[in-house]
py3Dmol code that shows the C-alpha trace and the ligand (Angstrom):
import py3Dmol

protein = """\
ATOM      1  CA  MET A   1     118.036 129.545 113.511  1.00  0.00           C
ATOM      2  CA  ASP A   2     117.669 127.024 110.743  1.00  0.00           C
ATOM      3  CA  THR A   3     116.058 124.068 112.445  1.00  0.00           C
ATOM      4  CA  THR A   4     114.981 122.161 109.371  1.00  0.00           C
ATOM      5  CA  SER A   5     117.654 120.048 107.792  1.00  0.00           C
ATOM      6  CA  PHE A   6     117.901 116.893 105.763  1.00  0.00           C
ATOM      7  CA  ILE A   7     120.765 114.553 106.477  1.00  0.00           C
ATOM      8  CA  LYS A   8     122.240 112.316 103.865  1.00  0.00           C
ATOM      9  CA  LYS A   9     123.216 109.083 105.531  1.00  0.00           C
ATOM     10  CA  THR A  10     125.996 106.948 104.240  1.00  0.00           C
ATOM     11  CA  ILE A  11     125.721 103.216 104.722  1.00  0.00           C
ATOM     12  CA  ASP A  12     128.549 101.141 103.281  1.00  0.00           C
ATOM     13  CA  GLY A  13     129.570 104.001 101.062  1.00  0.00           C
ATOM     14  CA  VAL A  14     126.057 104.331  99.444  1.00  0.00           C
ATOM     15  CA  VAL A  15     124.372 107.670  99.967  1.00  0.00           C
ATOM     16  CA  GLN A  16     120.877 107.222 101.458  1.00  0.00           C
ATOM     17  CA  VAL A  17     118.533 110.137 101.065  1.00  0.00           C
ATOM     18  CA  GLU A  18     115.993 110.594 103.847  1.00  0.00           C
ATOM     19  CA  PRO A  19     112.537 109.930 102.417  1.00  0.00           C
ATOM     20  CA  ALA A  20     111.203 113.445 102.941  1.00  0.00           C
ATOM     21  CA  LEU A  21     107.706 113.589 101.455  1.00  0.00           C
ATOM     22  CA  THR A  22     107.387 117.329 101.103  1.00  0.00           C
ATOM     23  CA  PRO A  23     110.529 119.356 101.370  1.00  0.00           C
ATOM     24  CA  PRO A  24     110.030 122.646 103.194  1.00  0.00           C
ATOM     25  CA  PRO A  25     110.217 125.859 101.163  1.00  0.00           C
ATOM     26  CA  LYS A  26     113.768 127.063 100.717  1.00  0.00           C
ATOM     27  CA  SER A  27     112.974 130.396 102.328  1.00  0.00           C
ATOM     28  CA  ALA A  28     111.693 128.791 105.518  1.00  0.00           C
ATOM     29  CA  THR A  29     113.939 129.583 108.355  1.00  0.00           C
ATOM     30  CA  THR A  30     111.855 128.078 111.130  1.00  0.00           C
ATOM     31  CA  THR A  31     109.967 124.818 111.420  1.00  0.00           C
ATOM     32  CA  SER A  32     106.300 125.289 110.820  1.00  0.00           C
ATOM     33  CA  PHE A  33     103.713 122.870 112.058  1.00  0.00           C
ATOM     34  CA  ILE A  34     100.747 122.037 109.847  1.00  0.00           C
ATOM     35  CA  LYS A  35      97.555 122.972 111.586  1.00  0.00           C
ATOM     36  CA  LYS A  36      95.452 119.878 111.998  1.00  0.00           C
ATOM     37  CA  ASN A  37      91.693 119.964 112.188  1.00  0.00           C
ATOM     38  CA  LYS A  38      90.666 120.094 115.785  1.00  0.00           C
ATOM     39  CA  VAL A  39      89.179 116.875 117.040  1.00  0.00           C
ATOM     40  CA  GLY A  40      85.956 117.898 118.707  1.00  0.00           C
ATOM     41  CA  SER A  41      85.144 117.145 122.266  1.00  0.00           C
ATOM     42  CA  GLY A  42      81.387 117.734 121.869  1.00  0.00           C
ATOM     43  CA  LYS A  43      78.900 114.906 121.338  1.00  0.00           C
ATOM     44  CA  THR A  44      78.031 115.871 117.767  1.00  0.00           C
ATOM     45  CA  ARG A  45      81.625 115.911 116.664  1.00  0.00           C
ATOM     46  CA  ALA A  46      82.206 112.517 118.206  1.00  0.00           C
ATOM     47  CA  LYS A  47      79.149 111.131 116.403  1.00  0.00           C
ATOM     48  CA  LYS A  48      80.292 112.513 113.095  1.00  0.00           C
ATOM     49  CA  ARG A  49      83.630 110.829 113.561  1.00  0.00           C
ATOM     50  CA  ASP A  50      82.058 107.470 114.381  1.00  0.00           C
ATOM     51  CA  ILE A  51      79.556 107.431 111.553  1.00  0.00           C
ATOM     52  CA  PRO A  52      80.881 108.232 108.097  1.00  0.00           C
ATOM     53  CA  GLU A  53      78.818 111.004 106.601  1.00  0.00           C
ATOM     54  CA  GLY A  54      76.545 110.097 103.694  1.00  0.00           C
ATOM     55  CA  LEU A  55      76.178 106.433 104.593  1.00  0.00           C
ATOM     56  CA  TRP A  56      73.647 106.412 107.387  1.00  0.00           C
ATOM     57  CA  THR A  57      70.660 108.503 108.321  1.00  0.00           C
ATOM     58  CA  LYS A  58      69.120 108.654 111.751  1.00  0.00           C
ATOM     59  CA  CYS A  59      65.333 108.329 111.753  1.00  0.00           C
ATOM     60  CA  GLN A  60      63.797 111.321 113.525  1.00  0.00           C
ATOM     61  CA  ALA A  61      60.869 109.218 114.673  1.00  0.00           C
ATOM     62  CA  CYS A  62      62.370 105.946 115.987  1.00  0.00           C
ATOM     63  CA  GLU A  63      66.041 106.997 116.154  1.00  0.00           C
ATOM     64  CA  ALA A  64      67.099 103.902 114.191  1.00  0.00           C
ATOM     65  CA  MET A  65      70.194 104.243 112.064  1.00  0.00           C
ATOM     66  CA  ILE A  66      69.251 103.435 108.487  1.00  0.00           C
ATOM     67  CA  PHE A  67      71.693 102.609 105.752  1.00  0.00           C
ATOM     68  CA  ASP A  68      71.195 105.303 103.067  1.00  0.00           C
ATOM     69  CA  LYS A  69      71.034 102.741 100.286  1.00  0.00           C
ATOM     70  CA  GLU A  70      68.245 100.958 102.120  1.00  0.00           C
ATOM     71  CA  LEU A  71      66.420 104.269 102.582  1.00  0.00           C
ATOM     72  CA  ASP A  72      66.747 105.036  98.856  1.00  0.00           C
ATOM     73  CA  GLU A  73      65.413 101.623  97.914  1.00  0.00           C
ATOM     74  CA  ASN A  74      62.542 102.084 100.353  1.00  0.00           C
ATOM     75  CA  LEU A  75      61.469 105.421  98.766  1.00  0.00           C
ATOM     76  CA  GLN A  76      62.781 107.381 101.765  1.00  0.00           C
ATOM     77  CA  VAL A  77      60.491 105.584 104.191  1.00  0.00           C
ATOM     78  CA  CYS A  78      62.004 104.275 107.443  1.00  0.00           C
ATOM     79  CA  PRO A  79      61.996 100.452 107.237  1.00  0.00           C
ATOM     80  CA  LYS A  80      61.676 100.237 111.035  1.00  0.00           C
ATOM     81  CA  CYS A  81      58.802 102.607 111.834  1.00  0.00           C
ATOM     82  CA  ALA A  82      57.520 103.741 108.376  1.00  0.00           C
ATOM     83  CA  HIS A  83      58.350 107.392 109.053  1.00  0.00           C
ATOM     84  CA  HIS A  84      58.174 109.269 105.749  1.00  0.00           C
ATOM     85  CA  PHE A  85      61.303 111.312 105.025  1.00  0.00           C
ATOM     86  CA  PRO A  86      61.156 114.065 102.396  1.00  0.00           C
ATOM     87  CA  ILE A  87      61.622 112.764  98.860  1.00  0.00           C
ATOM     88  CA  ALA A  88      62.828 114.570  95.742  1.00  0.00           C
ATOM     89  CA  SER A  89      60.227 115.277  93.055  1.00  0.00           C
ATOM     90  CA  ARG A  90      62.045 113.312  90.354  1.00  0.00           C
ATOM     91  CA  GLU A  91      62.430 110.290  92.631  1.00  0.00           C
ATOM     92  CA  ARG A  92      58.717 110.366  93.295  1.00  0.00           C
ATOM     93  CA  ILE A  93      57.860 110.643  89.597  1.00  0.00           C
ATOM     94  CA  HIS A  94      60.201 107.761  88.847  1.00  0.00           C
ATOM     95  CA  ALA A  95      58.396 105.611  91.422  1.00  0.00           C
ATOM     96  CA  LEU A  96      54.924 106.493  90.137  1.00  0.00           C
ATOM     97  CA  VAL A  97      54.882 106.671  86.363  1.00  0.00           C
ATOM     98  CA  GLU A  98      55.498 103.891  83.880  1.00  0.00           C
ATOM     99  CA  THR A  99      59.031 103.834  82.474  1.00  0.00           C
ATOM    100  CA  CYS A 100      59.696 106.267  79.627  1.00  0.00           C
ATOM    101  CA  THR A 101      56.159 107.649  79.609  1.00  0.00           C
ATOM    102  CA  PHE A 102      56.791 110.954  81.402  1.00  0.00           C
ATOM    103  CA  GLU A 103      56.891 113.947  79.115  1.00  0.00           C
ATOM    104  CA  GLU A 104      57.965 116.967  81.122  1.00  0.00           C
ATOM    105  CA  MET A 105      56.347 120.347  80.457  1.00  0.00           C
ATOM    106  CA  ASP A 106      57.894 123.821  80.779  1.00  0.00           C
ATOM    107  CA  ALA A 107      61.154 122.394  82.080  1.00  0.00           C
ATOM    108  CA  GLU A 108      63.028 125.615  81.331  1.00  0.00           C
ATOM    109  CA  MET A 109      60.653 128.066  83.017  1.00  0.00           C
ATOM    110  CA  VAL A 110      62.492 130.138  85.646  1.00  0.00           C
ATOM    111  CA  SER A 111      61.491 132.689  88.274  1.00  0.00           C
ATOM    112  CA  VAL A 112      62.251 136.386  87.797  1.00  0.00           C
ATOM    113  CA  ASP A 113      63.120 138.696  90.668  1.00  0.00           C
ATOM    114  CA  VAL A 114      60.481 141.275  89.713  1.00  0.00           C
ATOM    115  CA  LEU A 115      60.389 143.037  93.082  1.00  0.00           C
ATOM    116  CA  LYS A 116      64.184 143.091  93.507  1.00  0.00           C
ATOM    117  CA  PHE A 117      63.639 141.379  96.848  1.00  0.00           C
ATOM    118  CA  ALA A 118      66.731 141.170  99.024  1.00  0.00           C
ATOM    119  CA  SER A 119      68.796 138.025  98.372  1.00  0.00           C
ATOM    120  CA  TYR A 120      65.993 136.363  96.334  1.00  0.00           C
ATOM    121  CA  LYS A 121      68.161 135.930  93.283  1.00  0.00           C
ATOM    122  CA  SER A 122      71.018 134.382  95.252  1.00  0.00           C
ATOM    123  CA  LYS A 123      68.601 131.987  96.975  1.00  0.00           C
ATOM    124  CA  LEU A 124      67.190 130.940  93.603  1.00  0.00           C
ATOM    125  CA  ASP A 125      70.702 130.317  92.306  1.00  0.00           C
ATOM    126  CA  ARG A 126      71.617 128.366  95.451  1.00  0.00           C
ATOM    127  CA  ASP A 127      68.575 126.075  95.185  1.00  0.00           C
ATOM    128  CA  LYS A 128      68.939 125.581  91.432  1.00  0.00           C
ATOM    129  CA  LYS A 129      72.461 124.383  92.030  1.00  0.00           C
ATOM    130  CA  ALA A 130      71.573 122.198  95.020  1.00  0.00           C
ATOM    131  CA  THR A 131      68.515 120.515  93.525  1.00  0.00           C
ATOM    132  CA  MET A 132      69.247 120.572  89.772  1.00  0.00           C
ATOM    133  CA  LEU A 133      65.699 121.926  89.412  1.00  0.00           C
ATOM    134  CA  LYS A 134      64.574 125.223  87.892  1.00  0.00           C
ATOM    135  CA  ASP A 135      61.797 125.793  90.443  1.00  0.00           C
ATOM    136  CA  ALA A 136      59.702 124.067  93.107  1.00  0.00           C
ATOM    137  CA  VAL A 137      57.483 121.943  90.860  1.00  0.00           C
ATOM    138  CA  VAL A 138      57.983 119.408  88.073  1.00  0.00           C
ATOM    139  CA  THR A 139      55.011 118.959  85.737  1.00  0.00           C
ATOM    140  CA  GLY A 140      54.282 116.677  82.831  1.00  0.00           C
ATOM    141  CA  ILE A 141      52.111 114.072  81.194  1.00  0.00           C
ATOM    142  CA  GLY A 142      52.712 110.430  81.943  1.00  0.00           C
ATOM    143  CA  LYS A 143      51.104 107.080  82.469  1.00  0.00           C
ATOM    144  CA  ILE A 144      50.215 105.606  85.844  1.00  0.00           C
ATOM    145  CA  GLY A 145      49.122 102.052  85.158  1.00  0.00           C
ATOM    146  CA  ALA A 146      46.975 102.311  82.040  1.00  0.00           C
ATOM    147  CA  HIS A 147      45.910 105.887  82.790  1.00  0.00           C
ATOM    148  CA  GLN A 148      47.300 108.929  81.037  1.00  0.00           C
ATOM    149  CA  VAL A 149      47.501 111.668  83.669  1.00  0.00           C
ATOM    150  CA  ALA A 150      48.633 115.267  84.043  1.00  0.00           C
ATOM    151  CA  LEU A 151      51.026 115.048  86.997  1.00  0.00           C
ATOM    152  CA  GLY A 152      52.565 117.860  89.047  1.00  0.00           C
ATOM    153  CA  VAL A 153      55.024 117.093  91.829  1.00  0.00           C
ATOM    154  CA  MET A 154      56.327 119.755  94.197  1.00  0.00           C
ATOM    155  CA  ASP A 155      59.775 119.716  95.769  1.00  0.00           C
ATOM    156  CA  PHE A 156      60.309 121.143  99.253  1.00  0.00           C
ATOM    157  CA  ARG A 157      64.049 121.473  98.749  1.00  0.00           C
ATOM    158  CA  PHE A 158      63.521 124.364  96.342  1.00  0.00           C
ATOM    159  CA  MET A 159      62.710 127.466  98.418  1.00  0.00           C
ATOM    160  CA  GLY A 160      60.595 125.395 100.818  1.00  0.00           C
ATOM    161  CA  GLY A 161      58.290 124.352  97.975  1.00  0.00           C
ATOM    162  CA  SER A 162      56.933 127.897  97.930  1.00  0.00           C
ATOM    163  CA  MET A 163      54.505 128.925  95.217  1.00  0.00           C
ATOM    164  CA  GLY A 164      55.709 131.800  93.073  1.00  0.00           C
ATOM    165  CA  ALA A 165      54.711 132.769  89.535  1.00  0.00           C
ATOM    166  CA  VAL A 166      56.546 129.784  88.022  1.00  0.00           C
ATOM    167  CA  VAL A 167      54.919 127.165  90.262  1.00  0.00           C
ATOM    168  CA  GLY A 168      51.498 128.746  89.616  1.00  0.00           C
ATOM    169  CA  GLU A 169      52.019 129.051  85.862  1.00  0.00           C
ATOM    170  CA  LYS A 170      53.429 125.535  85.437  1.00  0.00           C
ATOM    171  CA  LEU A 171      50.544 124.012  87.384  1.00  0.00           C
ATOM    172  CA  THR A 172      47.958 126.113  85.509  1.00  0.00           C
ATOM    173  CA  ARG A 173      49.376 124.974  82.166  1.00  0.00           C
ATOM    174  CA  LEU A 174      49.401 121.393  83.418  1.00  0.00           C
ATOM    175  CA  ILE A 175      45.757 121.548  84.494  1.00  0.00           C
ATOM    176  CA  GLU A 176      44.778 123.194  81.170  1.00  0.00           C
ATOM    177  CA  ARG A 177      46.623 120.469  79.272  1.00  0.00           C
ATOM    178  CA  GLY A 178      44.732 117.914  81.358  1.00  0.00           C
ATOM    179  CA  THR A 179      41.453 119.610  80.458  1.00  0.00           C
ATOM    180  CA  GLU A 180      42.321 119.641  76.734  1.00  0.00           C
ATOM    181  CA  GLY A 181      43.427 116.021  76.763  1.00  0.00           C
ATOM    182  CA  HIS A 182      40.518 114.916  78.967  1.00  0.00           C
ATOM    183  CA  TRP A 183      42.975 113.477  81.475  1.00  0.00           C
ATOM    184  CA  PRO A 184      42.832 113.303  85.263  1.00  0.00           C
ATOM    185  CA  VAL A 185      45.087 115.736  87.130  1.00  0.00           C
ATOM    186  CA  ILE A 186      47.192 114.620  90.093  1.00  0.00           C
ATOM    187  CA  ILE A 187      49.143 117.191  92.095  1.00  0.00           C
ATOM    188  CA  ILE A 188      51.472 116.051  94.858  1.00  0.00           C
ATOM    189  CA  SER A 189      51.993 118.999  97.172  1.00  0.00           C
ATOM    190  CA  THR A 190      54.639 119.909  99.689  1.00  0.00           C
ATOM    191  CA  SER A 191      54.928 123.589 100.398  1.00  0.00           C
ATOM    192  CA  GLY A 192      55.489 126.237 103.018  1.00  0.00           C
ATOM    193  CA  GLY A 193      52.976 128.440 101.174  1.00  0.00           C
ATOM    194  CA  ALA A 194      53.126 131.430  98.872  1.00  0.00           C
ATOM    195  CA  ARG A 195      56.568 132.767  97.940  1.00  0.00           C
ATOM    196  CA  MET A 196      56.885 136.002  99.892  1.00  0.00           C
ATOM    197  CA  GLN A 197      59.717 137.234  97.674  1.00  0.00           C
ATOM    198  CA  GLU A 198      57.192 137.579  94.830  1.00  0.00           C
ATOM    199  CA  GLY A 199      54.548 139.412  96.882  1.00  0.00           C
ATOM    200  CA  VAL A 200      51.210 139.821  95.146  1.00  0.00           C
ATOM    201  CA  PHE A 201      52.393 137.909  92.057  1.00  0.00           C
ATOM    202  CA  SER A 202      52.630 134.860  94.253  1.00  0.00           C
ATOM    203  CA  LEU A 203      49.160 135.388  95.731  1.00  0.00           C
ATOM    204  CA  MET A 204      47.650 135.695  92.235  1.00  0.00           C
ATOM    205  CA  GLN A 205      48.623 132.086  91.586  1.00  0.00           C
ATOM    206  CA  MET A 206      46.012 130.935  94.091  1.00  0.00           C
ATOM    207  CA  ALA A 207      43.175 132.332  91.979  1.00  0.00           C
ATOM    208  CA  LYS A 208      44.779 131.283  88.686  1.00  0.00           C
ATOM    209  CA  THR A 209      45.304 127.633  89.624  1.00  0.00           C
ATOM    210  CA  SER A 210      41.853 127.412  91.241  1.00  0.00           C
ATOM    211  CA  ALA A 211      40.197 128.832  88.104  1.00  0.00           C
ATOM    212  CA  ALA A 212      42.028 126.324  85.892  1.00  0.00           C
ATOM    213  CA  LEU A 213      40.808 123.517  88.166  1.00  0.00           C
ATOM    214  CA  ALA A 214      37.234 124.824  87.920  1.00  0.00           C
ATOM    215  CA  TYR A 215      37.379 124.499  84.086  1.00  0.00           C
ATOM    216  CA  HIS A 216      38.855 121.021  84.497  1.00  0.00           C
ATOM    217  CA  ALA A 217      36.007 120.083  86.844  1.00  0.00           C
ATOM    218  CA  GLN A 218      33.421 121.434  84.377  1.00  0.00           C
ATOM    219  CA  GLN A 219      34.544 118.703  81.984  1.00  0.00           C
ATOM    220  CA  ARG A 220      33.792 116.210  84.751  1.00  0.00           C
ATOM    221  CA  LEU A 221      37.423 115.170  84.937  1.00  0.00           C
ATOM    222  CA  PRO A 222      38.923 113.913  88.196  1.00  0.00           C
ATOM    223  CA  TYR A 223      41.513 115.786  90.207  1.00  0.00           C
ATOM    224  CA  ILE A 224      43.401 114.057  93.012  1.00  0.00           C
ATOM    225  CA  SER A 225      45.336 116.241  95.450  1.00  0.00           C
ATOM    226  CA  TYR A 226      47.985 114.227  97.277  1.00  0.00           C
ATOM    227  CA  LEU A 227      49.209 116.138 100.333  1.00  0.00           C
ATOM    228  CA  THR A 228      52.606 115.356 101.763  1.00  0.00           C
ATOM    229  CA  ASN A 229      54.633 116.761 104.644  1.00  0.00           C
ATOM    230  CA  ASN A 230      54.260 119.631 104.882  1.00  0.00           C
ATOM    231  CA  SER A 231      51.473 121.380 102.984  1.00  0.00           C
ATOM    232  CA  TYR A 232      50.745 124.872 104.263  1.00  0.00           C
ATOM    233  CA  GLY A 233      49.719 128.397 103.396  1.00  0.00           C
ATOM    234  CA  GLY A 234      48.672 129.632  99.965  1.00  0.00           C
ATOM    235  CA  VAL A 235      49.014 126.191  98.398  1.00  0.00           C
ATOM    236  CA  MET A 236      46.663 124.650 100.939  1.00  0.00           C
ATOM    237  CA  ALA A 237      44.342 127.646 100.531  1.00  0.00           C
ATOM    238  CA  SER A 238      44.059 126.983  96.800  1.00  0.00           C
ATOM    239  CA  TYR A 239      44.667 123.978  94.560  1.00  0.00           C
ATOM    240  CA  ALA A 240      45.908 121.571  97.256  1.00  0.00           C
ATOM    241  CA  ALA A 241      42.543 121.544  99.029  1.00  0.00           C
ATOM    242  CA  LEU A 242      40.390 121.423  95.892  1.00  0.00           C
ATOM    243  CA  GLY A 243      40.744 117.763  94.967  1.00  0.00           C
ATOM    244  CA  ASP A 244      37.775 115.584  94.128  1.00  0.00           C
ATOM    245  CA  LEU A 245      39.790 113.422  96.463  1.00  0.00           C
ATOM    246  CA  ASN A 246      42.215 114.956  98.946  1.00  0.00           C
ATOM    247  CA  VAL A 247      44.568 112.217 100.037  1.00  0.00           C
ATOM    248  CA  ALA A 248      47.638 112.455 102.260  1.00  0.00           C
ATOM    249  CA  GLU A 249      50.809 110.682 103.267  1.00  0.00           C
ATOM    250  CA  PRO A 250      50.937 109.313 106.836  1.00  0.00           C
ATOM    251  CA  GLY A 251      52.083 111.851 109.398  1.00  0.00           C
ATOM    252  CA  ALA A 252      51.991 114.774 106.946  1.00  0.00           C
ATOM    253  CA  MET A 253      51.464 118.178 108.545  1.00  0.00           C
ATOM    254  CA  ILE A 254      48.688 120.002 106.718  1.00  0.00           C
ATOM    255  CA  GLY A 255      47.101 123.377 107.370  1.00  0.00           C
ATOM    256  CA  PHE A 256      46.954 127.060 106.537  1.00  0.00           C
ATOM    257  CA  ALA A 257      48.947 128.634 109.372  1.00  0.00           C
ATOM    258  CA  GLY A 258      51.272 126.540 111.510  1.00  0.00           C
ATOM    259  CA  PRO A 259      50.257 125.283 114.983  1.00  0.00           C
ATOM    260  CA  ARG A 260      52.472 127.825 116.787  1.00  0.00           C
ATOM    261  CA  VAL A 261      50.781 130.769 115.050  1.00  0.00           C
ATOM    262  CA  ILE A 262      47.320 129.353 115.765  1.00  0.00           C
ATOM    263  CA  LYS A 263      48.193 128.756 119.405  1.00  0.00           C
ATOM    264  CA  ASP A 264      49.532 132.288 119.804  1.00  0.00           C
ATOM    265  CA  THR A 265      46.473 133.779 118.112  1.00  0.00           C
ATOM    266  CA  THR A 266      43.740 131.773 119.803  1.00  0.00           C
ATOM    267  CA  HIS A 267      45.486 131.403 123.201  1.00  0.00           C
ATOM    268  CA  ALA A 268      44.006 127.908 123.324  1.00  0.00           C
ATOM    269  CA  ASP A 269      45.677 124.556 123.794  1.00  0.00           C
ATOM    270  CA  LEU A 270      45.638 122.568 120.589  1.00  0.00           C
ATOM    271  CA  PRO A 271      44.416 118.964 120.614  1.00  0.00           C
ATOM    272  CA  PRO A 272      47.036 116.227 120.296  1.00  0.00           C
ATOM    273  CA  GLY A 273      47.978 115.390 116.737  1.00  0.00           C
ATOM    274  CA  PHE A 274      46.585 118.739 115.518  1.00  0.00           C
ATOM    275  CA  GLN A 275      47.137 119.276 111.760  1.00  0.00           C
ATOM    276  CA  THR A 276      48.474 115.792 111.127  1.00  0.00           C
ATOM    277  CA  ALA A 277      47.014 113.806 108.233  1.00  0.00           C
ATOM    278  CA  GLU A 278      45.502 111.332 110.734  1.00  0.00           C
ATOM    279  CA  PHE A 279      43.788 114.134 112.696  1.00  0.00           C
ATOM    280  CA  LEU A 280      42.433 115.680 109.495  1.00  0.00           C
ATOM    281  CA  LEU A 281      41.165 112.306 108.255  1.00  0.00           C
ATOM    282  CA  GLU A 282      39.218 111.936 111.477  1.00  0.00           C
ATOM    283  CA  HIS A 283      37.819 115.464 111.084  1.00  0.00           C
ATOM    284  CA  GLY A 284      36.857 115.122 107.433  1.00  0.00           C
ATOM    285  CA  LEU A 285      39.363 117.272 105.516  1.00  0.00           C
ATOM    286  CA  ILE A 286      41.251 114.273 104.155  1.00  0.00           C
ATOM    287  CA  ASP A 287      39.522 111.432 102.338  1.00  0.00           C
ATOM    288  CA  THR A 288      42.155 108.781 102.871  1.00  0.00           C
ATOM    289  CA  ILE A 289      45.767 108.239 103.861  1.00  0.00           C
ATOM    290  CA  ILE A 290      48.014 106.574 101.330  1.00  0.00           C
ATOM    291  CA  PRO A 291      51.492 105.422 102.400  1.00  0.00           C
ATOM    292  CA  ARG A 292      54.164 106.343  99.862  1.00  0.00           C
ATOM    293  CA  LYS A 293      55.008 102.756  99.033  1.00  0.00           C
ATOM    294  CA  GLU A 294      51.389 102.039  98.151  1.00  0.00           C
ATOM    295  CA  ALA A 295      50.927 105.299  96.216  1.00  0.00           C
ATOM    296  CA  LYS A 296      51.113 103.844  92.720  1.00  0.00           C
ATOM    297  CA  GLU A 297      48.821 100.914  93.418  1.00  0.00           C
ATOM    298  CA  GLN A 298      46.291 103.080  95.271  1.00  0.00           C
ATOM    299  CA  LEU A 299      46.301 105.843  92.656  1.00  0.00           C
ATOM    300  CA  ILE A 300      45.656 103.268  89.922  1.00  0.00           C
ATOM    301  CA  ARG A 301      42.753 101.935  91.981  1.00  0.00           C
ATOM    302  CA  LEU A 302      41.289 105.444  92.350  1.00  0.00           C
ATOM    303  CA  LEU A 303      41.836 106.269  88.672  1.00  0.00           C
ATOM    304  CA  ASP A 304      40.127 102.974  87.706  1.00  0.00           C
ATOM    305  CA  TYR A 305      37.211 103.988  89.871  1.00  0.00           C
ATOM    306  CA  PHE A 306      36.943 107.426  88.222  1.00  0.00           C
ATOM    307  CA  ALA A 307      37.377 105.967  84.723  1.00  0.00           C
ATOM    308  CA  ALA A 308      34.475 103.584  85.311  1.00  0.00           C
ATOM    309  CA  GLY A 309      32.143 106.553  85.677  1.00  0.00           C
ATOM    310  CA  LYS A 310      33.710 108.590  82.883  1.00  0.00           C
ATOM    311  CA  PRO A 311      31.149 110.051  80.458  1.00  0.00           C
ATOM    312  CA  LYS A 312      31.499 108.737  76.878  1.00  0.00           C
ATOM    313  CA  LEU A 313      33.046 111.443  74.684  1.00  0.00           C
TER     314      LEU A 313
END
"""
ligand_1 = """\
1
ZN
Zn 62.031 105.159 112.001
"""
view = py3Dmol.view(width=600, height=400)
view.addModel(protein, "pdb")
view.setStyle({"model": 0}, {"cartoon": {"style": "trace"}})
view.addModel(ligand_1, "xyz")
view.setStyle({"model": 1}, {"stick": {}})
view.zoomTo()
view.show()
């Protein structure tokens, strides 16, 4: 039965065509209903409907709703409770270095799937697309205040900030450039650890970066390791813990293995605040805690301090 029909109405002899927006296909013999997206009954769906996506972010710490623009302007720090959200490497560099002074190094270096590890290549492609980065660290030479520095900034969004051959090589080259130029090195870490998809090649980076830092230290040049949430595994077991100063962002989780693994292994209850920057400051692993918004000012202060004792070349 043909149930769809359009009627031409005639008013005072003038033919009025019904304003049909989309005429049905000629072959259609029955009325078809367009499937509408189901309106959810669950809490999450209701929330999504109330709050337009991409405008507000809920703070995990104080549950305040923060306008995204405000969060961007505040360097991804909650304006209500100062909780530090993750921040992209380029955003961080932009906030730290003087305008137009950052000269990126090895920007085109990419990881190779040497071990043919299952789905590694597709994950690399996915993260390259999502982050517009080539790997989990951005390195380069730039100015912070009046100080020329070799700066490396990791990005957790790229494969969990894991250290593969590219991260290790880029950082090694950065440190070596710092040694040649007699510049301080600053590395801002955030990492889940070594990149398991690269097996032993990833583990080799621990020795390589540490050796480069040893040569840098021989020249009596300062190295500041700035640890951010979270810094774990092979990164923490190598360059991230080797700073002349190891500083951290508030609330950052820092360690080798995560608390769950330690708890399962030792069968002991862990003290409150275990592995947080504040706990580690109290126990001597961290030298100071620097909030993100004070990072530039504080780093300049530390670099001034190191420069004052710099041997005359
Ligand atoms: Zn908050």
